[in-house]
C-alpha positions as CSV (number, residue, x, y, z in Angstrom):
1,X,112.9,138.2,107.7
2,X,110.2,138.0,105.1
3,X,107.2,135.6,105.3
4,X,105.0,133.7,102.9
5,X,101.4,132.6,103.3
6,X,100.8,128.9,102.6
7,X,98.2,128.2,99.9
8,X,95.9,125.1,99.9
9,X,97.8,121.9,99.1
10,X,101.3,123.4,99.3
11,X,104.2,121.6,100.9
12,X,107.7,122.9,101.8
13,X,109.0,121.7,98.4
14,X,106.4,123.9,96.7
15,X,107.2,126.9,98.8
16,X,111.0,126.4,98.1
17,X,110.4,126.4,94.4
18,X,108.0,129.4,94.6
19,X,110.2,131.6,96.7
20,X,113.7,130.5,95.7
21,X,113.3,129.0,92.2
22,X,114.4,125.5,93.1
23,X,114.4,122.7,95.6
24,X,117.9,123.5,96.9
25,X,116.4,125.8,99.5
26,X,114.1,123.1,100.9
27,X,116.3,122.3,103.9
28,X,116.8,126.0,104.6
29,X,113.0,126.4,104.8
30,X,112.7,123.4,107.1
31,X,115.4,124.7,109.5
32,X,114.2,128.3,109.6
33,X,110.6,127.2,110.3
34,X,111.5,124.3,112.6
35,X,109.7,121.7,110.5
36,X,110.4,118.4,108.8
37,X,110.6,118.5,105.0
38,X,107.6,116.1,104.9
39,X,105.3,118.0,107.3
40,X,101.8,118.8,106.2
41,X,101.3,122.5,106.0
42,X,98.0,124.2,106.9
43,X,96.5,126.6,104.3
44,X,96.7,130.1,105.6
45,X,99.8,129.4,107.7
46,X,102.8,131.7,107.7
47,X,106.3,130.5,107.0
48,X,109.6,132.4,107.3
49,X,111.6,132.8,104.1
50,X,115.3,132.0,104.7
51,X,117.8,134.7,103.8
52,X,119.4,132.7,101.0
53,X,120.1,133.5,97.4
54,X,117.5,132.6,94.7
55,X,118.7,129.3,93.3
56,X,117.2,129.6,89.8
57,X,116.4,133.2,88.9
58,X,114.8,132.1,85.6
59,X,112.3,129.7,87.3
60,X,111.6,132.2,90.0
61,X,110.9,135.0,87.5
62,X,108.7,132.7,85.4
63,X,106.6,131.6,88.3
64,X,106.2,135.2,89.5
65,X,105.4,136.6,86.0
66,X,102.8,133.9,85.2
67,X,101.3,133.8,88.7
68,X,102.2,130.2,89.2
69,X,101.6,128.8,92.7
70,X,102.9,125.2,92.9
71,X,100.7,123.0,95.1
72,X,101.4,119.3,95.1
73,X,100.7,118.3,98.7
74,X,98.6,115.2,99.3
75,X,96.7,115.1,102.6
76,X,94.6,112.5,104.5
77,X,91.5,114.5,103.4
78,X,92.5,114.0,99.8
79,X,92.9,110.3,100.4
80,X,89.4,110.0,101.8
81,X,88.0,111.7,98.7
82,X,89.9,109.6,96.3
83,X,89.1,106.2,97.7
84,X,86.4,105.0,95.5
85,X,85.9,103.3,92.2
86,X,86.0,99.7,91.3
87,X,88.9,98.8,93.7
88,X,86.8,99.9,96.6
89,X,83.4,98.7,95.5
90,X,81.6,95.6,96.5
91,X,79.7,93.6,93.9
92,X,75.9,94.1,94.5
93,X,76.7,96.6,97.3
94,X,77.7,99.7,95.4
95,X,78.8,98.1,92.2
96,X,75.9,96.7,90.3
97,X,76.3,93.8,87.8
98,X,73.3,93.4,85.5
């Protein structure tokens, strides 16, 4: 069975689109790799690619030709980096009114 290396910020949905051209193989990836479809993946991890047909050959070929690597995962580390701005500032603490 073939494998794929997980890139930063990829989830099983991204891997399914990248390797099979669509989300129809999402559950196959989850079953083969003994994971939930919502599990956070670690960059550099290795996943098995299920022996299923490519769902959308046109999308698969486009991603491969253009070198597109879908990466849409949102992690707790991202959440910590994003929390900022007016909604998280205190007046006269880190938000100055003059």
